[in-house]
C-alpha positions, 0 to 999 in steps of 0.5 A, spaced: 837 714 896 838 715 888 831 715 887 830 722 891 828 728 886 832 732 890 839 736 889 843 735 896 848 740 899 852 738 905 857 741 909 860 740 916 863 744 922 869 740 922 874 737 918 872 732 913 872 725 916 871 727 923 866 724 927 859 727 926 856 728 933 849 731 930 845 732 923 841 738 922 836 737 915 834 744 913 828 745 908 828 751 904 821 755 903 818 756 896 822 758 890 828 758 894 833 752 894 838 749 899 843 754 898 838 759 902 840 757 909 847 756 908 849 763 911 844 762 917 848 756 919 854 759 918 852 764 924 850 758 929 855 756 934 854 749 936 861 748 937 860 745 944 856 739 941 862 737 936 862 736 929 855 738 926 853 736 919 848 740 915 844 737 909 840 742 905 836 739 900 833 743 894 826 741 892 824 739 885 821 745 880 814 744 879 808 749 877 805 752 883 798 754 883 798 760 887 803 763 882 799 762 876 802 756 875 809 759 874 814 753 875 819 754 881 822 750 887 817 747 891 816 741 896 808 741 894 803 745 890 800 751 894 793 753 892 790 760 892 786 762 898 779 761 898 775 768 896 770 766 902 775 767 908 770 762 912 772 756 907 777 752 909 784 752 905 785 747 900 791 743 901 796 739 896 795 732 900 798 728 895 804 733 894 805 734 902 805 726 903 810 725 897 815 730 900 814 727 907 817 721 904 823 724 901 824 728 908 823 721 912 829 718 907 833 724 908 832 722 916 834 715 914 840 716 910 843 720 916 841 714 921 845 709 916 851 714 916 851 713 923 848 719 926 843 716 932 835 719 930 836 723 937 842 727 934 838 729 928 834 736 928 829 738 922 829 745 921 825 749 916 822 756 913 815 757 911 814 752 906 820 748 909 817 749 916 810 746 914 814 740 911 818 740 918 812 739 922 809 734 916 814 729 916 817 730 923 811 729 927 810 723 923 817 720 923 817 713 927 824 715 930 825 719 936 828 726 933 832 731 937 827 736 935 823 740 930 825 747 928 819 751 924 820 758 922 815 763 919 810 757 917 804 753 919 802 746 920 799 742 914 794 737 914 792 739 921 786 735 922 789 728 920 795 729 925 792 726 931 791 720 928 797 720 924 802 723 930 808 718 931 808 715 938 816 716 938 815 724 937 809 725 942 814 729 946 819 732 941 821 739 943 819 744 938 822 751 936 816 755 933 818 762 931 814 768 927 814 775 924 809 779 927 809 783 920 809 777 916 805 778 910 806 772 906 804 767 912 800 771 916 802 771 924 795 768 925 797 761 922 803 761 926 799 762 932 794 757 930 800 752 929 802 753 936 795 753 939 794 746 936 800 743 938 800 745 945 793 743 946 796 736 943 801 736 949 807 738 945 813 742 948 812 748 944 817 754 945 814 760 941 817 766 939 815 772 935 819 778 932 818 784 929 820 782 922 816 780 916 817 774 912 824 773 914 829 771 919 832 776 924 839 776 928 835 775 935 831 769 932 838 766 930 840 767 937 834 764 940 835 758 935 842 757 937 840 756 944 835 751 943 839 747 938 845 747 944 839 745 949 836 739 945 843 736 942 846 737 949 849 730 950 
Protein backbone atom coordinates (compact mmCIF):
# COMPACT_ATOMS: atom_id res chain seq x y z
CA UNK A 1 0.00 0.00 0.00
CA UNK A 2 3.01 2.30 0.21
CA UNK A 3 2.62 3.27 -3.44
CA UNK A 4 -0.74 4.98 -2.80
CA UNK A 5 -0.42 8.75 -3.28
CA UNK A 6 -2.99 9.32 -0.54
CA UNK A 7 -2.76 10.56 3.01
CA UNK A 8 -4.88 8.34 5.23
CA UNK A 9 -6.71 9.45 8.36
CA UNK A 10 -8.37 6.70 10.38
CA UNK A 11 -10.47 6.29 13.46
CA UNK A 12 -12.72 3.71 15.02
CA UNK A 13 -15.67 3.76 17.37
CA UNK A 14 -14.20 1.35 19.91
CA UNK A 15 -10.93 1.02 21.78
CA UNK A 16 -7.72 0.41 19.87
CA UNK A 17 -7.22 -3.29 19.32
CA UNK A 18 -10.93 -4.16 19.60
CA UNK A 19 -12.27 -6.40 16.81
CA UNK A 20 -13.60 -4.31 13.92
CA UNK A 21 -17.09 -5.30 12.78
CA UNK A 22 -17.25 -3.06 9.69
CA UNK A 23 -15.27 -0.47 7.73
CA UNK A 24 -16.55 2.69 6.07
CA UNK A 25 -14.27 4.34 3.49
CA UNK A 26 -15.24 8.00 3.05
CA UNK A 27 -14.19 9.93 -0.08
CA UNK A 28 -14.20 13.73 0.17
CA UNK A 29 -15.23 16.29 -2.41
CA UNK A 30 -13.17 18.58 -4.62
CA UNK A 31 -10.82 20.85 -2.69
CA UNK A 32 -11.46 19.18 0.67
CA UNK A 33 -9.44 16.46 2.39
CA UNK A 34 -9.87 13.47 4.66
CA UNK A 35 -10.78 15.64 7.64
CA UNK A 36 -13.90 16.95 5.93
CA UNK A 37 -16.30 14.20 6.95
CA UNK A 38 -14.91 13.41 10.40
CA UNK A 39 -17.66 15.55 12.06
CA UNK A 40 -20.34 13.67 10.09
CA UNK A 41 -18.92 10.32 11.18
CA UNK A 42 -19.10 11.50 14.79
CA UNK A 43 -22.81 12.18 14.36
CA UNK A 44 -23.53 8.61 13.26
CA UNK A 45 -24.56 6.08 15.88
CA UNK A 46 -23.65 2.62 14.62
CA UNK A 47 -23.10 1.08 18.05
CA UNK A 48 -25.60 -1.68 17.26
CA UNK A 49 -23.15 -2.97 14.65
CA UNK A 50 -20.10 -3.08 16.91
CA UNK A 51 -16.77 -1.36 16.37
CA UNK A 52 -16.65 0.53 13.07
CA UNK A 53 -13.41 1.67 11.44
CA UNK A 54 -13.54 4.85 9.35
CA UNK A 55 -10.95 5.44 6.66
CA UNK A 56 -10.69 9.03 5.38
CA UNK A 57 -8.22 9.23 2.47
CA UNK A 58 -7.07 12.58 1.09
CA UNK A 59 -6.75 12.86 -2.68
CA UNK A 60 -3.51 14.19 -4.21
CA UNK A 61 -3.20 17.88 -4.99
CA UNK A 62 -3.44 18.51 -8.74
CA UNK A 63 -4.34 21.34 -11.13
CA UNK A 64 -8.08 21.42 -11.78
CA UNK A 65 -9.17 22.74 -15.18
CA UNK A 66 -12.56 23.91 -13.91
CA UNK A 67 -10.73 26.23 -11.50
CA UNK A 68 -8.37 27.70 -14.10
CA UNK A 69 -5.69 25.14 -13.33
CA UNK A 70 -5.47 26.06 -9.65
CA UNK A 71 -3.99 23.09 -7.69
CA UNK A 72 -6.20 21.53 -5.04
CA UNK A 73 -6.99 18.07 -3.66
CA UNK A 74 -8.89 16.25 -6.40
CA UNK A 75 -9.55 12.64 -7.25
CA UNK A 76 -9.49 13.53 -10.96
CA UNK A 77 -9.58 16.60 -13.19
CA UNK A 78 -12.87 18.35 -13.91
CA UNK A 79 -13.31 20.22 -17.17
CA UNK A 80 -15.53 23.28 -17.63
CA UNK A 81 -18.99 22.43 -18.99
CA UNK A 82 -19.40 22.80 -22.76
CA UNK A 83 -20.71 26.12 -24.04
CA UNK A 84 -23.39 24.22 -25.92
CA UNK A 85 -25.58 22.40 -23.40
CA UNK A 86 -26.43 19.82 -26.06
CA UNK A 87 -22.82 18.66 -26.18
CA UNK A 88 -21.65 15.88 -23.81
CA UNK A 89 -19.45 16.80 -20.88
CA UNK A 90 -15.76 15.99 -21.17
CA UNK A 91 -14.59 13.56 -18.51
CA UNK A 92 -11.09 12.82 -17.26
CA UNK A 93 -11.30 9.11 -17.99
CA UNK A 94 -7.63 8.43 -17.26
CA UNK A 95 -7.85 10.25 -13.93
CA UNK A 96 -11.09 8.50 -12.98
CA UNK A 97 -9.65 5.09 -13.72
CA UNK A 98 -6.44 5.81 -11.83
CA UNK A 99 -8.35 6.99 -8.77
CA UNK A 100 -10.67 3.98 -8.96
CA UNK A 101 -7.56 1.84 -8.68
CA UNK A 102 -6.58 3.66 -5.48
CA UNK A 103 -10.04 3.12 -4.00
CA UNK A 104 -9.88 -0.57 -4.88
CA UNK A 105 -6.56 -0.78 -3.06
CA UNK A 106 -8.22 0.73 0.01
CA UNK A 107 -10.94 -1.93 -0.19
CA UNK A 108 -8.31 -4.65 -0.54
CA UNK A 109 -6.44 -3.19 2.42
CA UNK A 110 -9.49 -3.49 4.67
CA UNK A 111 -9.99 -7.08 3.57
CA UNK A 112 -6.34 -7.85 4.34
CA UNK A 113 -6.91 -6.36 7.80
CA UNK A 114 -9.66 -8.90 8.44
CA UNK A 115 -12.85 -7.07 7.43
CA UNK A 116 -14.95 -9.14 4.98
CA UNK A 117 -15.98 -7.23 1.83
CA UNK A 118 -19.63 -7.65 2.82
CA UNK A 119 -18.86 -5.49 5.86
CA UNK A 120 -17.31 -2.62 3.88
CA UNK A 121 -19.22 0.49 2.78
CA UNK A 122 -17.91 3.07 0.31
CA UNK A 123 -19.26 6.56 0.86
CA UNK A 124 -18.49 9.83 -0.89
CA UNK A 125 -19.60 13.44 -1.28
CA UNK A 126 -19.66 15.30 -4.64
CA UNK A 127 -16.50 14.25 -6.48
CA UNK A 128 -16.15 11.57 -3.81
CA UNK A 129 -19.65 10.37 -4.70
CA UNK A 130 -18.54 10.01 -8.32
CA UNK A 131 -15.54 7.97 -7.15
CA UNK A 132 -17.73 5.83 -4.89
CA UNK A 133 -19.90 4.87 -7.87
CA UNK A 134 -16.97 4.59 -10.26
CA UNK A 135 -15.00 2.19 -8.06
CA UNK A 136 -17.75 0.51 -6.08
CA UNK A 137 -19.87 -0.63 -9.02
CA UNK A 138 -16.74 -2.15 -10.61
CA UNK A 139 -15.29 -3.72 -7.46
CA UNK A 140 -14.83 -7.50 -7.83
CA UNK A 141 -15.85 -8.17 -4.22
CA UNK A 142 -19.47 -7.86 -3.07
CA UNK A 143 -19.59 -4.82 -0.79
CA UNK A 144 -22.15 -4.00 1.90
CA UNK A 145 -23.31 -0.82 0.17
CA UNK A 146 -22.46 2.40 -1.64
CA UNK A 147 -23.52 5.82 -0.36
CA UNK A 148 -23.33 8.69 -2.83
CA UNK A 149 -24.08 12.22 -1.58
CA UNK A 150 -24.59 15.21 -3.90
CA UNK A 151 -22.75 13.71 -6.84
CA UNK A 152 -23.18 11.95 -10.15
CA UNK A 153 -22.33 8.82 -12.12
CA UNK A 154 -19.07 9.15 -14.07
CA UNK A 155 -18.29 7.24 -17.29
CA UNK A 156 -21.94 6.22 -17.37
CA UNK A 157 -21.77 4.85 -20.92
CA UNK A 158 -19.17 2.24 -19.98
CA UNK A 159 -20.84 0.96 -16.82
CA UNK A 160 -23.08 -1.62 -18.53
CA UNK A 161 -20.05 -3.52 -19.84
CA UNK A 162 -17.76 -2.89 -16.86
CA UNK A 163 -20.12 -3.40 -13.92
CA UNK A 164 -18.99 -6.10 -11.52
CA UNK A 165 -21.35 -9.09 -11.40
CA UNK A 166 -20.60 -9.30 -7.66
CA UNK A 167 -22.16 -5.87 -7.07
CA UNK A 168 -25.11 -5.96 -9.47
CA UNK A 169 -27.47 -5.90 -6.46
CA UNK A 170 -25.40 -3.81 -4.06
CA UNK A 171 -27.60 -1.43 -2.01
CA UNK A 172 -27.24 2.23 -3.05
CA UNK A 173 -28.02 5.29 -0.94
CA UNK A 174 -28.19 8.36 -3.18
CA UNK A 175 -29.02 11.83 -1.88
CA UNK A 176 -29.04 15.34 -3.32
CA UNK A 177 -29.96 18.88 -2.38
CA UNK A 178 -32.83 20.44 -4.30
CA UNK A 179 -30.98 23.79 -4.26
CA UNK A 180 -27.55 22.44 -5.22
CA UNK A 181 -25.84 24.97 -7.51
CA UNK A 182 -22.54 23.04 -7.80
CA UNK A 183 -23.78 19.63 -8.95
CA UNK A 184 -27.18 20.34 -10.45
CA UNK A 185 -30.04 18.23 -9.04
CA UNK A 186 -30.73 17.00 -12.58
CA UNK A 187 -27.37 15.20 -12.59
CA UNK A 188 -28.25 13.40 -9.39
CA UNK A 189 -31.67 12.49 -10.77
CA UNK A 190 -30.08 11.20 -13.99
CA UNK A 191 -27.76 9.04 -11.89
CA UNK A 192 -30.72 7.66 -9.94
CA UNK A 193 -32.63 6.90 -13.13
CA UNK A 194 -29.69 5.29 -14.93
CA UNK A 195 -28.83 2.99 -12.01
CA UNK A 196 -32.46 2.11 -11.34
CA UNK A 197 -32.90 1.23 -15.03
CA UNK A 198 -29.94 -1.15 -14.71
CA UNK A 199 -31.66 -2.90 -11.81
CA UNK A 200 -29.66 -1.53 -8.89
CA UNK A 201 -31.64 -1.16 -5.62
CA UNK A 202 -31.48 2.62 -5.21
CA UNK A 203 -32.71 4.39 -2.10
CA UNK A 204 -33.16 8.02 -3.21
CA UNK A 205 -33.47 11.10 -1.02
CA UNK A 206 -33.76 14.83 -1.72
CA UNK A 207 -33.39 17.59 0.83
CA UNK A 208 -34.06 21.33 0.82
CA UNK A 209 -30.39 22.30 0.86
CA UNK A 210 -27.53 23.34 -1.38
CA UNK A 211 -24.23 21.53 -1.96
CA UNK A 212 -23.86 20.36 1.61
CA UNK A 213 -25.11 17.81 4.15
CA UNK A 214 -28.08 18.33 6.47
CA UNK A 215 -29.17 16.64 9.73
CA UNK A 216 -32.10 14.87 8.06
CA UNK A 217 -29.69 13.36 5.55
CA UNK A 218 -27.36 12.16 8.30
CA UNK A 219 -30.32 10.52 10.08
CA UNK A 220 -31.46 8.76 6.89
CA UNK A 221 -27.89 7.66 6.17
CA UNK A 222 -27.57 6.32 9.72
CA UNK A 223 -30.69 4.17 9.29
CA UNK A 224 -29.46 2.88 5.92
CA UNK A 225 -26.02 1.99 7.30
CA UNK A 226 -27.56 0.08 10.18
CA UNK A 227 -29.63 -1.90 7.68
CA UNK A 228 -26.88 -2.77 5.19
CA UNK A 229 -24.38 -3.59 7.94
CA UNK A 230 -26.78 -5.61 10.07
CA UNK A 231 -25.30 -9.00 10.87
